N, C-alpha and C positions, 0 to 999 in steps of 0.2 A: 633336115636338109633343105636346100633351097628349092622353091617351086619353079625356078627357071631352068631352061635347057642350057647347053654349053654356050650357044651363041644366040641368046634371046635378043630380039630386036624390038623396037618400039611398036611395030605394027603387029607383033605376035601377041594374040590374046591368051588368056589362061586356058590350059588344057584340062583334061579330066581329073588329073591328080590335084591340080590347084582348086578346082571346084569342089572336090571331095574334102580336101583339107579345110577350106573355108566353111563349107556346110557343116562339117563335124565340129569345128570350133564354135560356130554360132549355136548349134544344137546343144552341146554340153553347157554352154553359157546359159541358155534358156532353162535347161533342167536344173542347173545350180540355183538360179534366181528363184525359180518356182519352189524348190525345196527350202530355201532360206525363208521365203514368204510363208510357207506352211508352218515352219518352226515358230516364227513370230506370232502367227495367228493362234498358235497353241499356247502362247504365253511365255515361251522360252526366249532367252536373249541370244542374239547373234549379231556380231559386229557388222555395221554397214560398210566398214572399210574392207572387210573380206569380200563382200559383194562387189565393191568397186574394183578390187584387185583381180578377181576372176573375170569380170566383164572386160577389164582392160586387156587381159590375156587373150580373150576371144577376139576382141576388136583388132589388136595388133596382128594376130595370126591371120585373120581374114584380109587385113590390109596387105600383109606380105604376100599372100597368095594371089590377090586380085588387083592390087593397086599398082600405081606407077612408082618406080624406084629410080633414084638419080644414079648417074655415073654410067660407065661402060658396062659391057656384058658381065665381066668377072666381078666388078664392084657391086653390081646389082645382085649377083648370085650370093656374094658374101653378106651383104646387108640382109637379104632374106634369110640366109642361114642363121645369122645372129638373132634375128627376131623370132623365128620359128623354133629353133633348137636351144636358145639360151634365155632370151628375155621373156618370152611367153611362158615357158615352164616355170620360171621364177615367180611370175604373177599368179599362175595357177596354183602352185604348191603353197604359196603364202596364204591362200584363201582356205586351206585345210579342207579340201573336198571330201576326204574319207570321213573325217570327224562329222561333217555336216550330214553325210549320207547315213551314218550310224545313228545320229540324233534324230533325224527326220523320219526314219523308218520306225514304225511301231513294232512291238514284240511280235514275232512270227517267223515264218520260214525264210523270208527274204533277208531279214536282219541276221538271222543265224547263219545263213549261207555266206553273207558278206563278211561276217566275223571269222568264219572258218577259212574263207579265202585269204583274208588279211593275215591270219596266223598260220597259214599253211607253209610247209617246208619249201616248196618251189618259189613262192613269193619271198620268203626269207632269204633264199639264196640269191635271187635277182636283186634284192635290196642290200646285199653285202656291198658296202661302198666301193672297194677296189674293183669288184666285178662290174658294177654299174659304170664306173669310170672307164673300164676297158671297152665295154660295149659302146659307150658314147665317143670318147676321144679316139679309141682304136678304130672305130668305124670311120671317123674322119680321115685318119691316116690312110686307111684302105681306099677310101674314095679318091683322095687327092694325089696319092703317090703311086697309084696304079692307073691302068687304062679304064677303070670302072667309070670315072667321071665322063670321059669322052664317049663311052658306050651308051650312057643315058641320053645322049643328044638325039639319037635316032631310034630308041626303043622305049616307047611310052610306058609299057608295063614295068620294065626295069627301073625307069625313072620314078614311077609311082612307088615301087617297093623300096627303093633307096630313100626316098623322101619320107615314107612312113616310118622306116627304121630310124632315121635321124631324129624325127620329131619325137617318137616314142622313147628313144634312148636319152634324149635331152630331159624329158619329163622324169624318167626313171632315175637318172643321175641326180637331178635336183631333189627329188623326193627322198632318195637314199641319204644324201648329204645333209639335208635340212633336218630330217628326223622329227617332223612336227606331228604327224598323224599316228594313231595307235596301230602298230603292226606287230609281227611275231617277236622281233627284237629290235630295240633302239640301240644302235652302236654308240659308244662313247665319243666324247668330243675329240679325243686324241686321234681316233681312227678316222673320223669324218674330216677333221681338219687336215690331217696329213694327206688324205686322199684328194682333198680339194687342191692343196698346194701342188701335188704331183700332177694332177690333171691340168691345172693351169700352166705348169711348166711345159707339159707335152703339147698343149694347144698353142702356146707361144712359139715353141720350136717349129711346129708345123707351119705357122704363119711366116716364120723367117725363111723356111725352105721355099715357100710359094713366092716370096719377094724376089727370089733370084731365078726361079724357073717355074713354068706353068705345069699343070698336071700332064702326065704323059698322054700324047695324042691330041691335046687341045692347044689351040693357038690364040693368044690374046695380045693386044698392043702392050708394049712394055709399061707405059704409063698406067694403063688400066690394071695390069697385073700388080704393079707396085701399090697403087691406091687400094685395091681390094685386099692385098696382104696387110696393109696398115690398118684397114678397118677390122680385119680378123684379129690382129694382134691387140690393138687398143680396145676394141669393142669386147673381145673376150676377157681382157683384164677387168673392164667395168662390170660385166656380168658376174664374174667370179668374186669381185668385191661385194656386189649385192648379195651373193650367196653367203659370203662370210659374215656380213652384217646380220642377215636373217638368222643364220645359225647361232651366232653369238647372242643375239637378242633372246632367242628361244632358250638357250642355255641359262642366261642370266635370270629369266623369268622362272625357269624350273628350279634354279638354286634358291630363289626367293621363296617359292612355295615350300621347298624342303625345310628352310629355316623356320618358316611360320609353323609348320607341323611340329618341329622340335620344340618350339616355344609353347605350343598348346599342350604337348605331352609333359612338359616340365623337365628340368635338368636332371632329375633323378630317375626318369623312366629308362629302363634298360631294354629298350626295343630297338631293333635295327631299323635304320632309316635309309631308303633308297636315295642315292645321289644321282644327279643328272648326267654325270660322266661315267656311270657304272660303279659297282662296288657298294658297300654299305658302311655306315658309321653309327655308333650308338651315342645317344645324348650324354650318357655318363662319361664316355670317352672325351666328348667335347669339353665337359666341365673339368675333367682331370687335366686336360691339356691347357686349361686356362682360356679357352675360346668362348665366344658368345654362343648360346644355345640356338 
C-alpha cells in the first residue's frame, strides 16, 4: 500500500510506518548482498544481475517511503502503491532470494528449518496463485471501495497495518505467479497465467471505478483523482506485463533444461521427465510422436 495518508501535503514528513518500511527494505537488501558475496567467496556462481535487481527493489521501496513524489495527494498515493506493492516485489522476486538463502546456508538446523518452512502446507496454501491474488487485489478493493482508506488518515496504527498487508500481499502474489524459487509445489503455467490475467482485469476495473469516484469518505480534486486512476490503470498494466515476461522467460528456460535432460538420457530411455507446466512425458513417447528428444 501507499506510505502516504489520505491528504498528504508537501510539508508532511514520513511517519513511523514509512520509516519502518524504508528501514526493512534497506536491511533485507544488505542481508541479500552479504549472502551473495558469501556465496561467491565460497567459489559458487551467482548472477550479478540478481544482486542489481534486489538492490533496485530496496532502493525504490525506500524512495517511495521517504522521497518526494509528483502530483496531487491521490496521485502521490497511487504512485507509491505501484512502487511498493507492484514494481518492488517484481524486482525482489526476480532475484530469487529463497534460492540464495538455501545455497548460502551450510548444512545444519537453519537450512533444514528453511526447507521445512518452504515445503510446509501453510506456505503451500498461501502460494496457491488464486488465493494470493485474492489477498492482493481483493485487499485493494477493500481498501478503496470502503471507508478503510479514509480511516487510515487519522489512525497511524491502522495505516501501518494496511501498508504492511499491501506490501506483503504484493510480494506474495508476485512470488506465487512467477514460480522461480523452490517451494512445496510449483503450479503450472496455465494456472499462474490465468490467475495473472484475472488479477490484471480486477486491478484495471478498480482503477476505472476510481476514475469516476473517490474512495468513500475521502475527497480529492477531480483532476487529481483522474490522474491517479490513470496511473493505477496503466502502471498496473505495465507491472503485470513485467510479471508475464518474467514468468514466460522462466518457463522457457525450464523447458530448455527439460529438453537437455531428455537428450542426455537418449531417445530410448523410458523414464518420466518432469515438464515445466506440470505432468510428465517419456522420451520414448517423444520419439514415437516424431518430436525432437
